[in-house]
C-alpha positions, 0 to 999 in steps of 0.5 A: 500499500505504501509503494502504491501511494508513493506511486499515486503521488509521483514520488520515487522512494529511494532508501539509504544504503545499509550500514551507511551512516552518512545517509542518516548523518546528513539528514541529522545534520540538516535538522540540527542546522535548521533547529539552530538557524530557523529563528533568523529567517522569516519562513522555512522557504527563506531558510531552504533558499539559504541552505541550498543556495547561499551556505557553503557545505563542508560535505561538498567541495568546500575549497570552492564553497560549493552549495547544494544547488551548485553540486545538483546543477553541475552534476545534471546530465548535459541534456538537462542543463537548461532546467531553470534555477528555483527562485524565491518570490521577490528574487530579481535574478 
């Protein structure tokens, strides 16, 4: 029933690898940062924009100050490079 419900919603269920602590560690790290910083933002959307587009992540290429959005778009297949960047309401770029 769970798999059928996900399919109806168009969600692809991806499970973490067994005995791979990084999978849960990254999620736990995200929630830790969220709890520490959310009070600095007007909304969850503002926090998510900062987290994905502004804040460099040590788990990525920190020497280049890589952010999750940078990593995601740099790894896209060339035929998908024309996807638009997500913008928050009020962004001028």
